[in-house]
SERO-4910 file (N, C-alpha, C, O; in steps of 0.05 Angstrom, whole numbers):
BEGIN
 pado doro    nc1    nc2    nc3   cac1   cac2   cac3    cc1    cc2    cc3    oc1    oc2    oc3
  Unk    A   1010   3685    912   1039   3692    909   1046   3709    931   1034   3731    934
  Unk    A   1067   3699    949   1073   3717    970   1102   3731    969   1113   3739    989
  Unk    A   1112   3731    943   1138   3747    937   1136   3772    941   1117   3782    928
  Unk    A   1150   3788    955   1148   3817    961   1175   3830    959   1196   3818    961
  Unk    A   1173   3857    955   1198   3872    958   1204   3873    983   1190   3867   1002
  Unk    A   1232   3882    983   1249   3883   1012   1236   3898   1032   1234   3890   1056
  Unk    A   1223   3924   1022   1211   3941   1044   1187   3927   1058   1181   3931   1082
  Unk    A   1171   3908   1034   1147   3899   1047   1154   3878   1066   1139   3873   1086
  Unk    A   1176   3864   1061   1181   3839   1077   1193   3850   1105   1188   3837   1125
  Unk    A   1206   3869   1107   1215   3881   1131   1188   3889   1149   1185   3883   1172
  Unk    A   1172   3903   1133   1147   3916   1148   1132   3891   1156   1124   3891   1180
  Unk    A   1125   3868   1141   1114   3844   1151   1131   3833   1172   1118   3823   1191
  Unk    A   1155   3832   1173   1168   3817   1193   1162   3837   1222   1154   3827   1243
  Unk    A   1165   3860   1219   1161   3878   1240   1133   3879   1252   1130   3882   1276
  Unk    A   1111   3874   1233   1085   3866   1245   1079   3840   1255   1057   3835   1263
  Unk    A   1100   3822   1256   1094   3796   1266   1088   3772   1249   1080   3751   1258
  Unk    A   1092   3777   1223   1088   3754   1208   1112   3739   1200   1134   3750   1201
  Unk    A   1109   3714   1192   1131   3696   1182   1141   3705   1156   1124   3712   1139
  Unk    A   1167   3707   1152   1180   3714   1131   1203   3695   1123   1213   3681   1141
  Unk    A   1210   3694   1102   1235   3679   1090   1255   3694   1077   1249   3712   1061
  Unk    A   1282   3690   1082   1301   3705   1068   1326   3692   1066   1332   3676   1084
  Unk    A   1342   3697   1046   1371   3681   1041   1388   3688   1066   1389   3709   1079
  Unk    A   1402   3667   1071   1427   3672   1089   1452   3662   1078   1453   3658   1054
  Unk    A   1474   3658   1094   1498   3649   1082   1497   3619   1082   1514   3608   1068
  Unk    A   1481   3606   1094   1477   3577   1095   1456   3567   1083   1460   3555   1061
  Unk    A   1431   3568   1092   1405   3562   1080   1383   3580   1085   1384   3594   1105
  Unk    A   1363   3581   1069   1344   3601   1069   1332   3598   1100   1327   3577   1110
  Unk    A   1327   3622   1111   1313   3624   1140   1284   3629   1135   1275   3641   1116
  Unk    A   1271   3615   1155   1243   3622   1165   1248   3643   1189   1263   3638   1208
  Unk    A   1236   3663   1186   1238   3679   1212   1217   3699   1220   1200   3708   1203
  Unk    A   1217   3706   1246   1193   3720   1259   1202   3732   1282   1223   3724   1292
  Unk    A   1188   3753   1294   1194   3765   1321   1197   3745   1343   1181   3726   1345
  Unk    A   1214   3749   1359   1222   3725   1380   1195   3716   1392   1188   3693   1395
  Unk    A   1180   3740   1401   1155   3732   1416   1133   3720   1400   1114   3711   1412
  Unk    A   1135   3718   1374   1118   3703   1359   1128   3675   1349   1116   3663   1331
  Unk    A   1152   3666   1363   1163   3641   1350   1147   3619   1349   1155   3600   1335
  Unk    A   1120   3617   1363   1103   3594   1362   1094   3590   1335   1085   3568   1328
  Unk    A   1095   3611   1318   1084   3611   1290   1109   3589   1273   1102   3572   1257
  Unk    A   1132   3593   1277   1149   3576   1267   1147   3547   1273   1148   3529   1257
  Unk    A   1144   3545   1299   1141   3515   1307   1113   3501   1294   1114   3477   1287
  Unk    A   1090   3516   1291   1068   3507   1279   1072   3505   1247   1064   3485   1235
  Unk    A   1084   3524   1236   1089   3522   1207   1105   3496   1200   1098   3482   1181
  Unk    A   1126   3491   1217   1147   3471   1208   1140   3445   1220   1156   3427   1217
  Unk    A   1115   3441   1235   1104   3420   1250   1130   3411   1266   1136   3387   1268
  Unk    A   1145   3431   1278   1171   3428   1294   1166   3419   1322   1149   3431   1336
  Unk    A   1180   3398   1331   1180   3392   1359   1188   3416   1376   1205   3433   1369
  Unk    A   1172   3415   1403   1180   3435   1422   1209   3436   1432   1219   3457   1441
  Unk    A   1223   3410   1431   1247   3411   1447   1273   3415   1423   1297   3409   1426
  Unk    A   1261   3428   1400   1282   3434   1382   1282   3467   1380   1267   3479   1366
  Unk    A   1301   3479   1396   1297   3507   1396   1303   3526   1370   1310   3515   1349
  Unk    A   1300   3551   1371   1304   3566   1350   1331   3582   1354   1345   3580   1374
  Unk    A   1334   3596   1334   1363   3615   1335   1354   3640   1332   1336   3644   1316
  Unk    A   1366   3660   1347   1362   3688   1348   1385   3698   1331   1408   3694   1337
  Unk    A   1375   3709   1309   1396   3720   1287   1396   3748   1289   1375   3760   1296
  Unk    A   1417   3761   1284   1416   3792   1282   1437   3800   1264   1454   3785   1255
  Unk    A   1436   3826   1259   1452   3841   1241   1478   3843   1251   1496   3845   1234
  Unk    A   1485   3844   1277   1513   3845   1288   1514   3835   1316   1494   3835   1332
  Unk    A   1537   3828   1321   1543   3817   1349   1528   3836   1375   1515   3826   1393
  Unk    A   1533   3863   1370   1525   3882   1392   1493   3878   1395   1482   3883   1417
  Unk    A   1480   3870   1376   1448   3865   1380   1442   3843   1395   1419   3839   1403
  Unk    A   1460   3826   1400   1455   3798   1412   1464   3794   1443   1454   3777   1457
  Unk    A   1481   3811   1450   1492   3810   1476   1474   3809   1498   1478   3794   1517
  Unk    A   1453   3824   1497   1433   3831   1517   1413   3808   1522   1397   3809   1541
  Unk    A   1416   3786   1501   1400   3766   1503   1411   3743   1519   1397   3725   1528
  Unk    A   1436   3746   1521   1449   3723   1538   1459   3733   1562   1459   3757   1566
  Unk    A   1468   3718   1580   1480   3728   1609   1500   3706   1620   1498   3681   1620
  Unk    A   1520   3725   1630   1546   3705   1639   1563   3723   1654   1557   3747   1655
  Unk    A   1585   3712   1665   1601   3731   1678   1622   3744   1661   1627   3734   1640
  Unk    A   1634   3766   1669   1654   3778   1652   1671   3761   1637   1674   3766   1614
  Unk    A   1683   3741   1648   1700   3722   1637   1685   3709   1615   1697   3707   1594
  Unk    A   1660   3701   1617   1647   3686   1597   1643   3701   1576   1647   3690   1554
  Unk    A   1634   3731   1577   1631   3748   1556   1655   3750   1541   1654   3749   1516
  Unk    A   1679   3755   1554   1705   3757   1542   1710   3739   1519   1719   3745   1497
  Unk    A   1702   3713   1528   1712   3688   1512   1691   3687   1489   1698   3682   1466
  Unk    A   1663   3693   1495   1645   3690   1473   1650   3713   1454   1644   3711   1430
  Unk    A   1661   3734   1464   1660   3757   1446   1688   3754   1425   1690   3764   1403
  Unk    A   1707   3739   1437   1729   3734   1423   1722   3713   1402   1734   3716   1380
  Unk    A   1705   3692   1405   1696   3673   1387   1680   3691   1365   1684   3687   1341
  Unk    A   1664   3707   1374   1646   3721   1356   1664   3737   1336   1659   3739   1312
  Unk    A   1685   3748   1348   1703   3767   1329   1713   3750   1306   1714   3758   1283
  Unk    A   1722   3724   1317   1736   3708   1298   1717   3695   1277   1722   3694   1253
  Unk    A   1696   3686   1286   1675   3674   1266   1652   3687   1253   1642   3676   1233
  Unk    A   1643   3709   1263   1620   3724   1257   1629   3749   1239   1650   3760   1245
  Unk    A   1614   3757   1220   1592   3740   1210   1596   3718   1199   1614   3716   1183
  Unk    A   1581   3696   1205   1589   3670   1188   1572   3648   1200   1554   3654   1215
  Unk    A   1579   3624   1193   1560   3599   1196   1562   3586   1224   1559   3562   1225
  Unk    A   1566   3601   1247   1569   3592   1272   1546   3599   1290   1541   3623   1294
  Unk    A   1532   3582   1300   1513   3589   1322   1523   3584   1348   1530   3561   1352
  Unk    A   1526   3601   1369   1532   3601   1396   1506   3593   1417   1487   3607   1420
  Unk    A   1510   3570   1428   1488   3566   1451   1496   3575   1474   1513   3562   1486
  Unk    A   1487   3597   1485   1494   3609   1509   1471   3611   1534   1448   3608   1527
  Unk    A   1476   3616   1556   1456   3622   1574   1441   3646   1565   1451   3667   1558
  Unk    A   1413   3640   1567   1393   3661   1557   1388   3683   1580   1387   3676   1603
  Unk    A   1385   3708   1574   1378   3727   1592   1347   3728   1594   1334   3716   1577
  Unk    A   1335   3741   1612   1303   3741   1612   1294   3760   1589   1271   3767   1589
  Unk    A   1311   3767   1569   1297   3779   1546   1289   3760   1525   1278   3768   1504
  Unk    A   1296   3737   1530   1289   3714   1513   1257   3704   1517   1251   3691   1538
  Unk    A   1241   3708   1500   1214   3696   1502   1216   3663   1507   1232   3651   1494
  Unk    A   1202   3652   1522   1201   3622   1529   1195   3609   1502   1206   3588   1495
  Unk    A   1179   3620   1488   1170   3610   1461   1190   3598   1439   1187   3581   1422
  Unk    A   1213   3614   1446   1238   3609   1427   1254   3577   1436   1268   3564   1421
  Unk    A   1249   3573   1459   1261   3546   1468   1243   3536   1490   1249   3538   1514
  Unk    A   1224   3525   1481   1200   3519   1501   1209   3496   1523   1200   3497   1546
  Unk    A   1227   3477   1514   1235   3456   1536   1260   3465   1551   1266   3454   1573
  Unk    A   1273   3484   1542   1298   3494   1560   1301   3521   1555   1320   3529   1540
  Unk    A   1284   3538   1566   1287   3569   1563   1312   3582   1576   1315   3607   1577
  Unk    A   1331   3564   1587   1355   3574   1602   1374   3578   1580   1392   3593   1586
  Unk    A   1374   3570   1559   1393   3574   1535   1382   3584   1509   1359   3581   1503
  Unk    A   1401   3596   1493   1392   3608   1466   1414   3605   1449   1437   3612   1456
  Unk    A   1409   3595   1424   1427   3600   1402   1427   3626   1388   1407   3638   1380
  Unk    A   1454   3636   1386   1450   3665   1371   1471   3662   1348   1488   3644   1350
  Unk    A   1471   3678   1326   1482   3678   1303   1482   3708   1288   1463   3724   1290
  Unk    A   1504   3712   1274   1505   3736   1256   1512   3724   1229   1534   3713   1226
  Unk    A   1495   3725   1210   1495   3713   1186   1518   3729   1168   1522   3753   1174
  Unk    A   1534   3718   1146   1550   3730   1129   1532   3731   1101   1537   3718   1081
  Unk    A   1511   3749   1103   1496   3750   1082   1489   3779   1083   1480   3787   1104
  Unk    A   1492   3796   1064   1486   3825   1058   1454   3828   1061   1444   3845   1075
  Unk    A   1441   3812   1047   1414   3814   1046   1401   3808   1074   1382   3821   1082
  Unk    A   1413   3788   1088   1401   3781   1114   1405   3804   1131   1387   3814   1143
  Unk    A   1431   3812   1132   1441   3835   1153   1424   3860   1147   1416   3874   1165
  Unk    A   1417   3867   1118   1398   3889   1114   1374   3888   1128   1366   3907   1143
  Unk    A   1359   3864   1125   1334   3858   1138   1335   3860   1166   1318   3873   1178
  Unk    A   1354   3848   1178   1358   3842   1209   1366   3869   1222   1361   3875   1245
  Unk    A   1378   3884   1206   1386   3914   1221   1365   3932   1222   1367   3952   1235
  Unk    A   1339   3926   1207   1315   3942   1207   1292   3930   1225   1276   3943   1238
  Unk    A   1295   3901   1225   1279   3887   1243   1283   3883   1272   1265   3876   1287
  Unk    A   1309   3889   1279   1323   3875   1302   1325   3845   1302   1316   3832   1283
  Unk    A   1335   3833   1322   1338   3805   1323   1311   3792   1319   1289   3800   1327
  Unk    A   1315   3767   1302   1294   3751   1297   1297   3722   1306   1320   3713   1309
  Unk    A   1274   3706   1312   1274   3680   1316   1278   3669   1288   1265   3678   1270
  Unk    A   1298   3648   1284   1300   3639   1259   1305   3606   1260   1311   3594   1281
  Unk    A   1303   3596   1237   1308   3564   1232   1310   3560   1200   1309   3579   1184
  Unk    A   1313   3537   1194   1317   3533   1165   1291   3531   1152   1274   3517   1164
  Unk    A   1284   3539   1130   1256   3536   1112   1255   3509   1105   1267   3502   1084
  Unk    A   1241   3490   1120   1233   3467   1113   1215   3451   1136   1216   3457   1160
  Unk    A   1200   3432   1125   1187   3418   1148   1204   3404   1166   1224   3393   1156
  Unk    A   1201   3403   1188   1220   3388   1210   1225   3358   1199   1208   3343   1189
  Unk    A   1250   3353   1203   1259   3329   1193   1266   3328   1160   1280   3310   1150
  Unk    A   1256   3347   1147   1263   3347   1118   1289   3363   1112   1298   3379   1128
  Unk    A   1300   3358   1087   1324   3372   1080   1318   3403   1078   1296   3410   1070
  Unk    A   1336   3422   1084   1329   3447   1080   1324   3458   1052   1340   3453   1034
  Unk    A   1301   3473   1049   1294   3480   1019   1314   3499   1014   1323   3513   1032
  Unk    A   1323   3501    982   1341   3519    973   1329   3541    955   1343   3562    953
  Unk    A   1308   3541    942   1299   3557    926   1271   3572    937   1256   3562    954
  Unk    A   1268   3595    927   1243   3610    933   1216   3591    918   1194   3591    928
  Unk    A   1221   3581    901   1197   3568    887   1187   3542    910   1163   3536    914
  Unk    A   1214   3529    922   1205   3507    938   1191   3519    962   1170   3508    969
  Unk    A   1202   3543    976   1191   3552   1002   1167   3561    995   1150   3560   1012
  Unk    A   1159   3572    971   1131   3584    968   1113   3559    964   1090   3560    972
  Unk    A   1122   3538    954   1101   3515    949   1100   3501    977   1079   3489    982
  Unk    A   1119   3500    994   1115   3486   1023   1103   3506   1040   1086   3496   1056
  Unk    A   1107   3532   1043   1099   3550   1061   1086   3577   1043   1097   3598   1039
  Unk    A   1063   3570   1034   1047   3589   1015   1043   3618   1033   1043   3640   1022
  Unk    A   1039   3615   1061   1032   3635   1077   1053   3654   1082   1047   3677   1090
  Unk    A   1077   3647   1079   1102   3658   1085   1110   3679   1067   1108   3675   1043
  Unk    A   1120   3700   1074   1129   3725   1056   1157   3719   1049   1173   3717   1068
  Unk    A   1164   3717   1024   1191   3713   1014   1197   3737    996   1179   3751    987
  Unk    A   1224   3740    992   1235   3762    978   1233   3756    946   1240   3734    936
  Unk    A   1222   3775    932   1216   3772    901   1247   3768    895   1264   3777    909
  Unk    A   1251   3752    872   1274   3743    861   1291   3765    852   1315   3764    851
  Unk    A   1275   3787    844   1290   3810    836   1305   3824    857   1324   3838    850
  Unk    A   1296   3823    883   1311   3833    903   1333   3815    914   1344   3822    935
  Unk    A   1340   3794    901   1360   3775    913   1383   3774    891   1402   3758    893
  Unk    A   1381   3792    871   1401   3789    848   1429   3804    859   1431   3825    870
  Unk    A   1447   3787    852   1473   3795    863   1479   3781    891   1502   3779    900
  Unk    A   1461   3774    902   1466   3758    928   1476   3730    923   1466   3713    908
  Unk    A   1502   3727    939   1513   3700    939   1494   3679    951   1485   3680    974
  Unk    A   1489   3662    934   1471   3638    943   1487   3626    969   1511   3625    970
  Unk    A   1470   3617    990   1476   3604   1010   1495   3577   1005   1491   3565    983
  Unk    A   1511   3570   1019   1527   3544   1015   1511   3520   1018   1523   3499   1013
  Unk    A   1482   3520   1026   1466   3495   1031   1473   3478   1053   1461   3456   1056
  Unk    A   1492   3486   1070   1497   3472   1094   1489   3487   1120   1497   3510   1122
  Unk    A   1474   3476   1139   1469   3490   1163   1493   3501   1177   1515   3496   1168
  Unk    A   1491   3517   1198   1514   3529   1213   1521   3507   1234   1506   3490   1244
  Unk    A   1546   3509   1238   1556   3490   1261   1544   3505   1287   1542   3529   1289
  Unk    A   1538   3489   1306   1527   3493   1334   1548   3487   1351   1558   3465   1351
  Unk    A   1556   3512   1370   1573   3502   1394   1559   3513   1419   1550   3536   1420
  Unk    A   1557   3496   1439   1548   3504   1462   1570   3508   1485   1588   3492   1490
  Unk    A   1564   3531   1498   1582   3537   1519   1572   3524   1547   1551   3530   1559
  Unk    A   1591   3504   1557   1588   3492   1583   1593   3503   1606   1588   3493   1627
  Unk    A   1605   3526   1604   1616   3539   1628   1646   3539   1631   1657   3555   1646
  Unk    A   1658   3520   1617   1685   3512   1617   1697   3511   1591   1721   3517   1588
  Unk    A   1681   3503   1571   1691   3501   1544   1666   3498   1521   1643   3502   1527
  Unk    A   1673   3492   1499   1653   3491   1479   1649   3462   1473   1668   3446   1471
  Unk    A   1621   3454   1469   1615   3427   1461   1598   3432   1435   1578   3447   1433
  Unk    A   1611   3416   1413   1597   3416   1388   1570   3402   1388   1571   3379   1393
  Unk    A   1548   3413   1382   1522   3402   1383   1516   3393   1354   1503   3372   1350
  Unk    A   1526   3407   1335   1521   3398   1306   1545   3410   1288   1550   3434   1289
  Unk    A   1558   3393   1273   1580   3402   1256   1571   3412   1230   1562   3397   1213
  Unk    A   1573   3438   1225   1560   3449   1200   1582   3456   1182   1600   3440   1176
  Unk    A   1578   3483   1173   1594   3495   1154   1620   3504   1163   1639   3505   1147
  Unk    A   1622   3510   1190   1648   3521   1199   1660   3502   1219   1647   3493   1238
  Unk    A   1690   3495   1213   1706   3478   1229   1718   3495   1249   1732   3513   1242
  Unk    A   1714   3491   1274   1722   3507   1295   1752   3496   1309   1757   3472   1312
  Unk    A   1769   3516   1316   1795   3511   1327   1798   3528   1355   1812   3547   1358
  Unk    A   1781   3516   1373   1783   3532   1400   1809   3522   1419   1813   3533   1440
***
């Protein structure tokens, strides 16, 4: 049984263990960025599928990306419009991003702020975490604590009592938009329809 109280889940995440928690889309597997290899191993995930850096607020993410002043203005406008929410922005990575998060292309990183009170509470205390959906690679995202526990018995999940009142995620992954230097390229159409 790996269901734990919120404070224990936060402590486990800060200590470098794999955790899972609800988000506004699908439940996340999460770990400290420098321990991202744990997610690839647990999910049997291909190294060419990068992870997403998730944080409680946009301000916690900007130092992980790099660009010109004009780029930052564009990115921040989009963030103000769609965050918190189901939009992942793929941007040029700064040297703060461990290569383990995107082993085959460490020059970019996906960043997101979830529209989920419980996820934001956790992320505010752990700092940004490397995240992905809770499922084996290539399988549909898992939706319930029971499913996550069955597939990932070593992962700390939140006790059901800690999730009461939390609005269940919509079950659709985030939309992923990559900045090309000129405009946005949609890599995955998900929950958010963009109008740039």
